[in-house]
C-alpha beads as a LAMMPS data file, in Angstrom:
LAMMPS data file: protein, C-alpha beads

89 atoms
88 bonds

1 atom types
1 bond types

-500.0 500.0 xlo xhi
-500.0 500.0 ylo yhi
-500.0 500.0 zlo zhi

Masses

1 110.0

Atoms # bond

1 1 1 0.000 0.000 0.000
2 1 1 1.362 3.370 -0.941
3 1 1 0.589 6.814 0.459
4 1 1 0.163 8.362 -2.959
5 1 1 -3.153 6.654 -3.598
6 1 1 -4.978 6.120 -0.301
7 1 1 -8.115 4.061 -0.298
8 1 1 -9.999 6.329 2.188
9 1 1 -9.262 10.017 2.501
10 1 1 -9.932 11.816 5.743
11 1 1 -9.764 15.247 4.112
12 1 1 -13.108 16.068 2.593
13 1 1 -14.180 19.469 1.386
14 1 1 -17.512 20.682 2.676
15 1 1 -19.063 23.830 1.316
16 1 1 -21.748 25.605 3.304
17 1 1 -24.210 27.436 1.147
18 1 1 -26.617 30.083 2.346
19 1 1 -30.226 30.350 1.279
20 1 1 -30.870 30.666 -2.399
21 1 1 -31.749 33.838 -4.230
22 1 1 -35.474 33.041 -4.327
23 1 1 -35.525 32.364 -0.570
24 1 1 -33.787 35.681 0.116
25 1 1 -36.224 37.602 -2.077
26 1 1 -39.167 35.838 -0.407
27 1 1 -37.793 36.681 3.052
28 1 1 -37.425 40.349 2.088
29 1 1 -40.994 40.449 0.749
30 1 1 -42.361 38.869 3.933
31 1 1 -40.379 41.321 6.074
32 1 1 -41.671 44.301 4.090
33 1 1 -45.242 42.987 4.386
34 1 1 -44.896 42.760 8.172
35 1 1 -43.482 46.298 8.347
36 1 1 -46.331 47.568 6.171
37 1 1 -48.922 45.947 8.444
38 1 1 -47.268 47.541 11.452
39 1 1 -47.367 50.978 9.871
40 1 1 -50.926 50.562 8.605
41 1 1 -52.481 49.269 11.837
42 1 1 -50.222 49.759 14.844
43 1 1 -49.112 53.372 14.305
44 1 1 -52.658 54.785 13.819
45 1 1 -53.832 52.718 16.796
46 1 1 -51.067 54.239 18.923
47 1 1 -52.049 57.742 17.782
48 1 1 -55.727 57.108 18.613
49 1 1 -54.845 55.695 22.035
50 1 1 -52.608 58.681 22.742
51 1 1 -55.441 61.055 21.790
52 1 1 -57.920 59.171 24.006
53 1 1 -55.420 59.232 26.866
54 1 1 -54.953 62.988 26.535
55 1 1 -58.725 63.538 26.475
56 1 1 -59.219 61.419 29.618
57 1 1 -56.394 63.325 31.323
58 1 1 -57.983 66.671 30.399
59 1 1 -61.392 65.443 31.597
60 1 1 -60.023 64.502 35.013
61 1 1 -58.095 67.765 35.334
62 1 1 -61.251 69.794 34.559
63 1 1 -63.312 67.635 36.918
64 1 1 -60.724 68.127 39.672
65 1 1 -60.671 71.891 39.090
66 1 1 -64.470 72.154 39.468
67 1 1 -64.454 69.897 42.510
68 1 1 -61.782 72.037 44.125
69 1 1 -63.746 75.193 43.296
70 1 1 -66.779 73.830 45.181
71 1 1 -64.724 72.810 48.226
72 1 1 -65.138 74.868 51.418
73 1 1 -63.756 78.369 50.912
74 1 1 -63.463 77.759 47.183
75 1 1 -64.622 80.387 44.660
76 1 1 -67.885 78.498 43.997
77 1 1 -68.536 77.535 47.610
78 1 1 -71.844 79.422 47.808
79 1 1 -71.963 79.460 51.589
80 1 1 -72.283 82.590 53.587
81 1 1 -69.667 83.426 56.107
82 1 1 -71.244 82.016 59.260
83 1 1 -68.821 83.803 61.580
84 1 1 -70.330 87.193 60.836
85 1 1 -73.140 87.992 63.188
86 1 1 -75.563 90.687 62.016
87 1 1 -77.323 92.466 64.891
88 1 1 -80.222 94.791 64.784
89 1 1 -79.334 97.951 66.707

Bonds

1 1 1 2
2 1 2 3
3 1 3 4
4 1 4 5
5 1 5 6
6 1 6 7
7 1 7 8
8 1 8 9
9 1 9 10
10 1 10 11
11 1 11 12
12 1 12 13
13 1 13 14
14 1 14 15
15 1 15 16
16 1 16 17
17 1 17 18
18 1 18 19
19 1 19 20
20 1 20 21
21 1 21 22
22 1 22 23
23 1 23 24
24 1 24 25
25 1 25 26
26 1 26 27
27 1 27 28
28 1 28 29
29 1 29 30
30 1 30 31
31 1 31 32
32 1 32 33
33 1 33 34
34 1 34 35
35 1 35 36
36 1 36 37
37 1 37 38
38 1 38 39
39 1 39 40
40 1 40 41
41 1 41 42
42 1 42 43
43 1 43 44
44 1 44 45
45 1 45 46
46 1 46 47
47 1 47 48
48 1 48 49
49 1 49 50
50 1 50 51
51 1 51 52
52 1 52 53
53 1 53 54
54 1 54 55
55 1 55 56
56 1 56 57
57 1 57 58
58 1 58 59
59 1 59 60
60 1 60 61
61 1 61 62
62 1 62 63
63 1 63 64
64 1 64 65
65 1 65 66
66 1 66 67
67 1 67 68
68 1 68 69
69 1 69 70
70 1 70 71
71 1 71 72
72 1 72 73
73 1 73 74
74 1 74 75
75 1 75 76
76 1 76 77
77 1 77 78
78 1 78 79
79 1 79 80
80 1 80 81
81 1 81 82
82 1 82 83
83 1 83 84
84 1 84 85
85 1 85 86
86 1 86 87
87 1 87 88
88 1 88 89
């Protein structure tokens, strides 16, 4: 047996190939479709929820302001000063 022509070779060449061109194009199309769905549905939904949140915040601030105005000694209290005694002389 000679070393110039071995029966079994332990050195084998293995090439690793990535995805094909069609698979890459398909992956890009799917990615762009997902991004489009996000921009079409999620972004307007976030804007609407932000608007609703601001309106609820404004509603509670206005409600709190009126409640505070009707508190004792507030500008809309409506009570008379009970400490003043009016006497007939």
